[in-house]
C-alpha distance (Angstrom), angle and dihedral (degrees) to the residues before:
residue distance angle dihedral
X1 . . .
X2 3.81 . .
X3 3.82 90.9 .
X4 3.79 90.4 54.4
X5 3.82 91.2 53.5
X6 3.79 92.8 51.6
X7 3.79 91.9 53.4
X8 3.79 95.8 46.5
X9 3.80 115.0 106.0
X10 3.80 87.4 -121.2
X11 3.81 89.4 68.4
X12 3.76 93.6 52.0
X13 3.78 121.2 96.1
X14 3.79 111.0 -108.5
X15 3.79 122.0 -153.7
X16 3.81 110.8 -164.2
X17 3.84 118.6 179.9
X18 3.83 107.9 -156.7
X19 3.82 93.1 -174.9
X20 3.80 144.7 -19.4
X21 3.80 100.6 73.4
X22 3.80 101.5 94.8
X23 3.77 97.2 43.3
X24 3.78 144.1 14.7
X25 3.80 102.0 -87.1
X26 3.82 142.7 32.3
X27 3.81 93.9 72.6
X28 3.79 113.7 -176.1
X29 3.82 128.6 142.6
X30 3.80 130.4 178.9
X31 3.83 121.0 -148.1
X32 3.78 113.9 -161.1
X33 3.79 132.8 -171.6
X34 3.82 119.7 167.9
X35 3.84 106.7 -59.6
X36 3.83 96.4 -3.3
X37 3.81 132.6 84.4
X38 3.80 125.0 177.5
X39 3.79 123.4 -175.3
X40 3.80 121.4 -143.2
X41 3.83 112.4 -152.1
X42 3.79 128.0 -20.9
X43 3.80 109.3 -143.9
X44 3.77 138.6 167.9
X45 3.79 131.8 -135.9
X46 3.78 126.9 -141.2
X47 3.81 116.7 -116.4
X48 3.80 121.6 -91.7
X49 3.82 118.5 -120.0
X50 3.80 92.3 -97.7
X51 3.84 93.7 54.3
X52 3.79 94.0 91.7
X53 3.80 114.5 -158.6
X54 3.80 94.1 -1.2
X55 3.82 115.7 136.7
X56 3.82 102.6 -169.8
X57 3.78 141.6 -2.9
X58 3.82 119.9 -138.8
X59 3.82 130.7 -176.6
X60 3.80 124.8 -94.0
X61 3.82 106.3 -116.3
X62 3.80 98.4 -173.8
X63 3.81 90.1 129.2
X64 3.81 92.2 54.1
X65 3.82 92.2 46.2
X66 3.81 90.1 50.8
X67 3.83 88.4 53.8
X68 3.79 98.1 34.9
X69 3.82 95.7 137.6
X70 3.82 90.2 59.8
X71 3.85 97.4 49.1
X72 3.82 107.1 106.2
X73 3.80 99.7 -178.8
X74 3.81 152.1 -57.2
X75 3.80 116.0 -85.0
X76 3.81 112.1 -162.2
X77 3.83 125.5 -156.9
X78 3.84 99.9 -164.1
X79 3.79 145.2 -21.4
X80 3.81 105.0 -93.5
X81 3.81 119.9 123.9
X82 3.80 93.2 -117.4
X83 3.83 87.5 60.7
X84 3.84 104.1 35.0
X85 3.82 107.1 16.2
X86 3.82 97.1 96.8
X87 3.83 95.1 49.9
X88 3.84 96.7 94.9
X89 3.82 90.2 52.8
X90 3.81 97.1 41.2
X91 3.84 95.8 44.5
X92 3.81 89.2 59.6
X93 3.79 88.6 63.1
X94 3.80 98.7 32.5
X95 3.78 115.9 29.7
X96 3.81 105.6 -160.9
X97 3.85 131.0 146.8
X98 3.82 118.6 -87.9
X99 3.83 122.1 -139.5
X100 3.82 121.0 -167.1
X101 3.80 144.2 136.9
X102 3.80 122.6 -88.7
X103 3.84 105.1 -85.9
X104 3.80 92.7 33.1
X105 3.81 89.2 55.5
X106 3.82 91.1 45.7
X107 3.82 90.7 56.8
X108 3.83 91.9 43.9
X109 3.81 90.5 51.1
X110 3.83 90.6 53.8
X111 3.81 88.7 55.1
X112 3.80 94.2 45.4
X113 3.83 91.0 49.1
X114 3.82 89.6 51.7
X115 3.82 89.8 53.0
X116 3.82 94.9 42.5
X117 3.81 93.2 -114.9
X118 3.80 101.7 114.1
X119 3.82 97.4 98.9
X120 3.79 95.1 47.1
X121 3.82 98.7 46.6
X122 3.79 120.4 85.2
X123 3.83 109.2 -139.9
X124 3.77 134.6 -176.2
X125 3.80 127.1 -172.2
X126 3.81 110.6 -141.9
X127 3.82 125.4 -157.8
X128 3.79 124.2 -141.0
X129 3.79 110.5 -88.5
X130 3.78 90.7 24.6
X131 3.83 121.8 119.0
X132 3.80 130.1 -151.1
X133 3.80 125.6 -156.0
X134 3.79 115.6 -135.5
X135 3.80 112.8 174.4
X136 3.82 108.5 -69.0
X137 3.82 90.8 -6.1
X138 3.77 135.4 82.0
X139 3.80 115.0 -165.1
X140 3.81 123.4 -161.9
X141 3.82 122.6 -163.6
X142 3.83 114.4 -138.4
X143 3.82 124.1 -165.6
X144 3.83 114.6 -111.5
X145 3.80 135.5 162.9
X146 3.80 125.3 -114.2
X147 3.81 138.0 144.1
X148 3.81 89.9 -77.4
X149 3.80 127.9 55.8
X150 3.83 121.1 -105.6
X151 3.83 97.4 27.0
X152 3.80 113.1 164.4
X153 3.77 139.8 -161.7
X154 3.79 116.3 -148.4
X155 3.78 131.3 -134.5
X156 3.80 104.7 -158.3
X157 3.81 111.3 -161.4
X158 3.81 118.4 -162.5
X159 3.83 134.4 161.1
X160 3.84 87.1 -102.1
X161 3.82 93.6 55.5
X162 3.80 143.5 -78.9
X163 3.80 125.7 -57.3
X164 3.81 120.3 -165.8
X165 3.82 115.5 -153.4
X166 3.82 110.6 -170.0
X167 3.81 96.2 -162.4
X168 3.82 110.6 -155.4
X169 3.79 106.3 -34.1
X170 3.78 150.6 154.6
X171 3.79 130.9 -171.9
X172 3.81 106.2 -110.2
X173 3.81 115.1 172.6
X174 3.83 91.7 -175.8
X175 3.81 106.3 39.9
X176 3.79 119.6 179.4
X177 3.81 92.6 -126.7
X178 3.79 130.3 26.5
X179 3.78 129.5 -16.6
X180 3.78 133.1 -26.3
X181 3.81 120.2 -100.2
X182 3.83 111.5 -66.8
X183 3.82 97.4 -113.9
X184 3.79 89.8 161.6
X185 3.81 91.4 63.3
X186 3.81 91.0 48.3
X187 3.82 88.5 53.6
X188 3.82 93.0 48.0
X189 3.81 92.0 51.1
X190 3.82 89.7 45.3
X191 3.81 91.2 54.5
X192 3.79 91.5 55.4
X193 3.82 90.5 54.6
X194 3.79 128.9 -94.6
X195 3.80 123.0 -142.3
X196 3.82 97.0 -159.9
X197 3.81 140.7 0.3
X198 3.80 119.8 -148.4
X199 3.79 103.8 -165.6
X200 3.83 133.8 -174.9
X201 3.84 108.8 -103.1
X202 3.83 101.9 -175.7
X203 3.82 95.3 111.5
X204 3.82 97.6 25.2
X205 3.82 89.7 120.8
X206 3.82 92.8 56.5
X207 3.81 118.1 88.7
X208 3.81 123.3 -139.6
X209 3.79 128.7 16.4
X210 3.79 131.8 -41.0
X211 3.83 108.1 -113.9
X212 3.80 119.3 -114.0
X213 3.80 117.7 -91.3
X214 3.83 86.6 -121.1
X215 3.85 90.5 70.2
X216 3.81 87.4 70.2
X217 3.82 89.0 59.1
X218 3.81 90.2 58.9
X219 3.82 90.9 47.8
X220 3.81 90.6 50.6
X221 3.82 90.6 50.9
X222 3.81 89.5 54.4
X223 3.82 93.3 46.6
X224 3.83 92.7 48.8
X225 3.82 89.1 49.4
X226 3.83 90.4 51.9
X227 3.83 93.4 48.0
X228 3.80 100.1 42.0
X229 3.80 95.2 140.5
X230 3.79 101.1 47.0
X231 3.76 136.2 77.6
X232 3.82 107.4 -104.9
X233 3.80 127.4 -142.1
X234 3.80 119.3 -171.8
X235 3.82 118.2 -165.5
X236 3.79 117.5 -161.0
X237 3.81 142.1 142.3
X238 3.79 113.4 -64.0
X239 3.79 91.6 -129.6
X240 3.82 98.1 48.8
X241 3.80 95.1 103.6
X242 3.82 93.7 166.9
X243 3.81 90.6 55.3
X244 3.80 91.4 49.8
X245 3.82 88.3 49.3
X246 3.82 90.7 55.0
X247 3.81 93.5 46.4
X248 3.83 88.7 51.9
X249 3.84 90.9 47.5
X250 3.80 91.5 52.1
X251 3.81 93.0 44.2
X252 3.82 90.3 51.6
X253 3.81 90.6 48.5
X254 3.82 89.5 54.5
X255 3.82 94.5 44.8
X256 3.79 95.1 -110.7
X257 3.81 130.2 144.2
X258 3.81 118.1 -127.9
X259 3.78 130.4 -140.5
X260 3.83 121.8 -173.6
X261 3.81 113.8 -147.5
X262 3.81 127.3 -172.4
X263 3.81 124.2 64.1
X264 3.81 97.4 -118.7
X265 3.81 92.0 50.1
X266 3.80 93.8 46.5
X267 3.83 89.9 52.0
X268 3.81 94.8 48.5
X269 3.84 93.9 45.1
X270 3.80 90.1 49.6
X271 3.83 90.9 50.7
X272 3.82 91.7 46.6
X273 3.81 90.7 48.5
X274 3.81 92.7 50.7
X275 3.81 89.4 51.5
X276 3.81 92.6 45.7
X277 3.83 91.8 -117.1
X278 3.79 91.7 128.6
X279 3.81 128.6 41.3
X280 3.79 116.4 -148.7
X281 3.83 117.6 -174.9
X282 3.79 114.6 -123.8
X283 3.81 117.3 -87.3
X284 3.83 92.3 10.4
X285 3.80 99.4 104.0
X286 3.80 115.0 66.6
X287 3.79 134.6 175.3
X288 3.79 118.8 -103.8
X289 3.85 91.7 -110.7
X290 3.82 91.2 57.1
X291 3.81 93.5 53.8
X292 3.81 91.6 85.0
X293 3.83 88.1 67.4
X294 3.82 90.3 68.1
X295 3.82 130.3 64.9
X296 3.83 117.6 -110.0
X297 3.80 93.5 -104.9
X298 3.82 89.4 60.8
X299 3.80 96.0 52.2
X300 3.80 132.3 94.4
X301 3.80 120.6 176.4
X302 3.81 116.1 -165.4
X303 3.78 108.4 -159.9
X304 3.78 145.6 176.7
X305 3.81 120.5 -123.7
X306 3.81 101.3 80.8
X307 3.84 88.1 136.5
X308 3.80 94.7 55.1
X309 3.83 93.5 -107.2
X310 3.81 109.7 176.7
X311 3.78 99.6 -129.0
X312 3.82 98.7 32.7
X313 3.81 117.9 117.1
X314 3.84 96.3 -104.4
X315 3.82 93.1 52.0
X316 3.79 91.0 50.5
X317 3.81 91.2 49.0
X318 3.81 91.8 48.2
X319 3.82 92.3 48.7
X320 3.80 94.3 46.1
X321 3.83 91.1 -114.5
X322 3.81 97.4 114.9
X323 3.79 112.1 106.7
X324 3.78 97.0 -140.6
X325 3.82 110.6 19.9
X326 3.78 133.4 49.5
X327 3.79 124.5 179.8
X328 3.78 122.2 -137.9
X329 3.80 146.4 124.7
X330 3.82 112.3 -9.2
X331 3.81 94.2 31.1
X332 3.81 127.0 112.9
X333 3.81 119.5 -154.3
X334 3.82 117.3 -163.3
X335 3.82 117.6 -165.2
X336 3.80 103.7 -149.7
X337 3.80 95.0 -174.2
X338 3.79 141.7 57.1
X339 3.81 121.1 -117.5
X340 3.81 112.4 -96.2
X341 3.85 108.0 -122.3
X342 3.80 106.7 -81.4
X343 3.83 95.3 26.3
X344 3.82 96.6 80.9
X345 3.84 94.3 102.4
X346 3.81 93.9 49.9
X347 3.82 91.9 48.4
X348 3.83 92.6 48.2
X349 3.81 89.7 49.5
X350 3.83 91.2 54.9
X351 3.82 92.1 45.7
X352 3.83 90.6 51.9
X353 3.80 90.6 48.1
X354 3.82 91.6 51.1
X355 3.82 92.7 47.7
X356 3.83 89.6 49.2
X357 3.80 88.5 54.9
X358 3.81 88.8 55.7
X359 3.81 98.4 -106.5
X360 3.80 122.3 142.6
X361 3.84 107.7 -120.3
X362 3.82 124.8 -157.7
X363 3.80 113.7 -170.2
X364 3.78 104.8 156.6
X365 3.80 134.7 81.0
X366 3.82 97.0 1.8
X367 3.78 94.3 104.2
X368 3.79 140.6 61.1
X369 3.78 125.8 -170.4
X370 3.78 124.4 -106.1
X371 3.80 92.0 -144.0
X372 3.80 132.4 87.2
X373 3.81 120.7 -103.8
X374 3.81 123.8 -145.8
X375 3.82 98.7 -76.7
X376 3.82 92.9 51.3
X377 3.81 90.7 48.0
X378 3.82 88.3 51.6
X379 3.81 89.7 50.3
X380 3.81 92.5 54.3
X381 3.82 92.1 46.8
X382 3.81 90.3 49.7
X383 3.82 92.4 50.7
X384 3.80 95.8 43.2
X385 3.81 97.3 37.6
X386 3.84 93.5 -166.3
X387 3.78 125.8 -163.6
X388 3.82 91.3 -139.3
X389 3.82 130.7 29.7
X390 3.82 121.1 -148.1
X391 3.85 110.3 178.9
X392 3.83 112.6 -150.9
X393 3.81 141.0 177.6
X394 3.76 110.6 48.0
X395 3.77 148.0 57.7
X396 3.80 119.3 -64.5
X397 3.82 92.7 -91.7
X398 3.82 90.4 56.1
X399 3.81 92.6 48.4
X400 3.81 89.5 48.5
X401 3.82 91.3 50.3
X402 3.80 90.3 54.0
X403 3.81 91.5 46.9
X404 3.83 87.1 58.0
X405 3.82 90.6 51.5
X406 3.82 91.0 50.6
X407 3.80 90.3 49.5
X408 3.81 91.7 49.4
X409 3.82 88.0 55.7
X410 3.79 91.9 57.5
X411 3.80 102.1 -95.4
X412 3.79 109.6 146.5
X413 3.83 112.8 -107.3
X414 3.83 89.1 -127.5
X415 3.81 88.9 57.2
X416 3.82 94.5 58.3
X417 3.81 115.6 88.1
X418 3.80 122.8 -168.0
X419 3.79 100.5 -168.3
X420 3.78 132.1 -163.1
X421 3.79 122.4 -143.4
X422 3.80 107.7 -81.5
X423 3.81 96.6 27.8
X424 3.81 115.0 131.4
X425 3.81 110.3 -142.2
X426 3.82 109.9 -163.2
X427 3.81 115.9 -159.4
X428 3.76 140.4 -179.5
X429 3.81 133.9 151.1
X430 3.84 91.9 -82.8
X431 3.79 106.4 33.7
X432 3.79 145.1 25.9
X433 3.79 126.5 -172.5
X434 3.78 141.8 151.6
X435 3.79 101.3 -107.5
X436 3.78 106.9 -172.8
X437 3.80 138.1 -56.3
X438 3.78 138.7 -85.0
X439 3.84 125.7 -150.0
X440 3.80 113.3 -85.6
X441 3.78 135.9 162.2
X442 3.76 146.2 127.2
X443 3.80 125.3 -69.5
X444 3.80 112.0 -155.6
X445 3.81 120.5 -138.7
X446 3.80 115.9 -153.9
X447 3.79 114.1 174.8
X448 3.81 106.0 -54.6
X449 3.80 92.8 -19.1
X450 3.81 115.4 101.3
X451 3.79 114.1 -168.4
X452 3.81 96.1 -13.6
X453 3.80 90.8 110.6
X454 3.80 109.9 70.3
X455 3.79 136.7 165.2
X456 3.81 93.9 -72.6
X457 3.82 92.8 54.5
X458 3.81 91.2 44.6
X459 3.79 90.2 50.5
X460 3.81 89.6 51.6
X461 3.81 90.6 49.5
X462 3.80 89.9 50.2
X463 3.80 90.4 49.0
X464 3.80 92.1 48.7
X465 3.80 91.8 46.8
X466 3.79 93.9 49.9
X467 3.82 102.9 36.7
X468 3.81 110.2 12.9
X469 3.82 127.1 -137.2
X470 3.84 138.8 -81.7
X471 3.81 116.9 -158.7
X472 3.82 118.4 -161.0
X473 3.84 116.0 -159.6
X474 3.82 120.8 -164.6
X475 3.82 135.8 164.2
X476 3.83 124.9 -148.7
X477 3.79 129.0 -162.3
X478 3.82 106.2 -117.3
X479 3.82 94.1 -146.7
X480 3.81 102.9 41.0
X481 3.81 98.9 24.7
X482 3.82 89.9 -132.7
X483 3.77 125.4 144.1
X484 3.82 105.1 -106.9
X485 3.81 100.0 171.3
X486 3.80 136.3 17.9
X487 2.87 152.3 -35.7
X488 3.81 88.2 -150.4
X489 3.78 119.6 174.2
X490 3.80 126.3 -148.9
X491 3.81 121.3 179.4
X492 3.81 134.7 -167.5
X493 3.80 125.9 -172.9
X494 3.82 91.5 0.1
X495 3.82 108.5 84.0
X496 3.78 133.0 -19.9
X497 3.82 98.7 -99.3
X498 3.81 97.8 -150.5
X499 3.78 90.9 59.1
X500 3.80 94.3 41.1
X501 3.82 102.5 52.4
X502 3.79 91.6 131.2
X503 3.81 94.1 52.5
X504 3.82 93.7 47.0
X505 3.82 92.4 46.2
X506 3.81 91.9 50.0
X507 3.82 90.0 47.9
X508 3.82 90.2 50.2
X509 3.80 91.3 50.8
X510 3.83 92.8 50.0
X511 3.83 92.1 49.2
X512 3.84 90.1 47.0
X513 3.83 91.4 53.2
X514 3.81 91.7 48.7
X515 3.83 92.7 48.9
X516 3.84 93.3 46.6
X517 3.80 88.3 50.2
X518 3.84 90.9 53.3
X519 3.80 94.0 44.8
X520 3.82 90.9 46.1
X521 3.81 88.0 57.8
X522 3.80 90.6 51.5
X523 3.83 95.1 -105.3
X524 3.83 107.4 147.2
X525 3.81 99.5 151.1
X526 3.82 106.8 127.1
X527 3.79 93.6 -144.7
X528 3.82 91.4 55.4
X529 3.82 92.7 45.3
X530 3.80 91.4 50.5
X531 3.82 94.6 47.5
X532 3.84 90.8 47.8
X533 3.83 90.0 50.8
X534 3.81 91.0 49.7
X535 3.81 93.8 47.2
X536 3.81 98.7 48.5
X537 3.81 94.6 40.6
X538 3.80 92.6 46.4
X539 3.83 91.8 50.8
X540 3.81 92.5 47.2
X541 3.82 95.1 47.5
X542 3.81 92.3 46.7
X543 3.82 92.0 51.6
X544 3.79 92.0 47.9
X545 3.82 102.1 39.3
X546 3.84 108.8 9.3
X547 3.83 87.1 -125.6
X548 3.78 131.5 119.8
X549 3.82 110.2 -151.1
X550 3.80 120.0 -178.0
X551 3.82 107.9 -94.1
X552 3.79 119.0 -148.9
X553 3.85 117.1 -175.7
X554 3.83 114.4 -162.9
X555 3.84 119.8 -166.2
X556 3.82 124.7 -164.3
X557 3.80 125.7 -170.7
X558 3.83 127.4 -145.1
């Protein structure tokens, strides 16, 4: 009887990615064994260009909601938005405990406080080397390096075997803060036998090693030396605490005062400071209003907006929309980041704007990645020596590049699984297979609305954005069914009405004829009248302009 239970699919470990495998962002993976589910990370994605008006994209957690009584908790690897950003939205629907390291939890708590969820959410700060028991699982947090302090890899122990999830990582022997990645622990776990390795694939196409974060410090020293007589702006990611630390170190070395600008960065720096994850020399940090008391050559402004975001501090400064700072001649702007794929146009636009204003812009060599290149990925595989490889975190091409690395290290091709979101990978010591799918998708957040904008609304927005709208107003007599007013036509985003009187008048006349024809035949059904209006107006406009605006007939009754 016992043997039968062990072989049933219920007693296999299931790995179910609910997001994060088709794009960079929205990382969330469920691990399931019998009556227990744990969720690793809960991230958001930023909207694609065609998602007009959408603020954020979060994962669909239908599967977790359907199995809510089995969900033991969220285990978080680090504090980046693509790993924690969806938590405030998801915890409203699925209240489960959250486990994370110190700074990661600090950032999560800021978010929960903002959303009024702090009191209702059970939270536990976990130290490196510590394990937590969650149902059938035991999860150990392992020290890694990344572009944010307190990043962790996870060893997930289950009765079916051990899975190592690297989180986002690089191998940095000289980190700015704290210790180097705990390679020794990886090796120890590897020796005991690992069922599967889920490894960060972001830089899997890049040969060699990712340079240490400390190399950026040396570059900053050189740049500050070269621009001694100018005011210096440094744009970087809000969450890159180590980078901010190095900018502050260099500023202090050169006798400059530092101001941090951008709400998200101010919040994260404050959290890091409270937790002693960043060391700021006394009298170095000043408020933006105090900056005017110091000459330009003694000022450094660290700002958000390195990705060209419209409303970020740097964009507002460049466009003259910032209330307190404008950038111009005699300023140096250092981009201490690389554009995330898809943001290149926005970043170039900001750079051009800054150059037009007369600023000196530096956008090379002041950044290193927080993700492992090929040689570091090989190192982790060699230490862990997994039976199965499951590349994670990246677009398909990145996952494929890591699959090739795994194969080159001797892992059987049949033991490498490139999953899609929703796939259910079933594993035990003898077998691994993709055993079905669960519902997944993207929930769109627009203002306070979560999920109320779907594909139909997006399609309408696209249509409106591309072709504009024509609204046809008409009034019918309730008793006789005759047309007593209209049709009147108003358009927006289609043609400039004042210069197109003739076109609008002709359109009105054609719609009037069609409506009179319908009413003359005794047709008073609103649906029929509306569809006739749409058809004749659409045909006329297409013939005249080769455009297809959205047409919206509105009927009143008197």
